Each structure stands twice: as C-alpha cells, then as structure tokens.
N, C-alpha and C positions, 0 to 999 in steps of 0.2 A: 518779354514786354518791350525790349528795345526794338525787336523786329517789327512789332505792331506799330510802334511809334514811327519807325522808318516808313511804313506804308502810309500812315497818316500824314507824315511830312511830304512825301511825294505827291499825294493827292492835294494837300494844301498848296503846294507850289503851282499846281495847275490853276488853282483859283486865284493866285496872285496876279495873273495876267501880266507876267513880266515884271513883277514887283511894283505894279502901278496901283494896287489896292492896299492901302495901309493896314487895315485890319487883318487881312489874310497874310500880308507880309510879316507882321509881328507874330501871328500864330505860327507861320512856317518857321521862323527863326527860333521860336521857343521850342517847337517840336524837334528841330534839328539839335539844339543844345541838349534837350532831354534824352534823345536816343543816343547821342555820342557819350553823354555822361554814364548812362546805364550800360552801354557796351563796354566802356572802360572798367566798370565794376565787374562785369562778367569776365573780362579778360584777366582780371586779377586772380581768378580761381580756375579758369578753364584754359586748355591749350588754344593758342591764338588761331592756328590754322582751322581747327574744327569750329570753334566758336564764331569766327568771322564768316566762314563759309555758310554755316547754318543761318546766321543773321542775314547775310546777303540773300540767301535763298528765300527766307521768309519775306523779306522786303520785295524781292522780285515777283514772287508768286502772288503775294497779296496785292501788289500794285497792278499786275496783269488782271486779276479778278475784279478789282474795283474800277479799273479802266473800262472793262466791259460793262459792268453794272451801272456806273455813274456817267460815263462819257460815250457810251455806245460804240466802243472800239470793237473791231471784229474779233471773233473767236474762231479762227480758222483751224483746220486740222494741224497745221504746222505749229501753231501757238499752243494747242493742246498737247502735242508731242513734246514741245519745249518745256512746258509747265510740268509734264510728267517726268521729264529728265531731271528737272530741278528737285522735285520731290524724291526721286530715286537717289539723287546725290545726297540730299539731307539724311535720308534713311541710312545710306551707306556710311556716312560720316558718324552718325550717332552709334552705329553698330561696331565701328572700328575700335580696337583696343586703344586706350589712351597712351 
C-alpha cells in the first residue's frame, strides 16, 4: 500500500504546480505522510534493504506508467527496458532468502 501511496504522491506533486495550488499541496503532503508512516510499519517486520528497494521500485514503475498515461510522457524503448529492469529487481529481491 505504501508503494501505491508513493505513486499517488508523486502524481499529486505534479498537480501542485510548484506548491502554488493549495488543495493539491495539502493532498500531496497528506499522501507523503501516509506513505512514510506505512513504510515505517513495514520496516518494523521486514528487512530494510528488501522492503525499501521493493517500495522504491513500485513507486518508480507506477510513476513512469502514470506519467505516460496522465501527462503524455514518452514511452521509449529505453524507458521500457528500464521499467523491465525495475520489475526484475523487485522479483529478485522477493525471491532472495531473508
């Protein structure tokens, strides 16, 4: 859940227009607080290296996909390869013994 909130936070930051739109700014700060709180809960029970890496990967991949869908950002071959490497890294970390 924290990873998904991270994606929502990143997208909401785009809508703040440099923190000049109060509603989006408040939402952005609330999402930031929520995902940091939930990440802290996860880190209490999972290894920090794996949990943080998976969380960061979910955030990065989700933000790339929503950037393409919502803001018309290009989806070049290199971006697809990079996203695939993120997914491969998440899978590798999940499969690694604790």
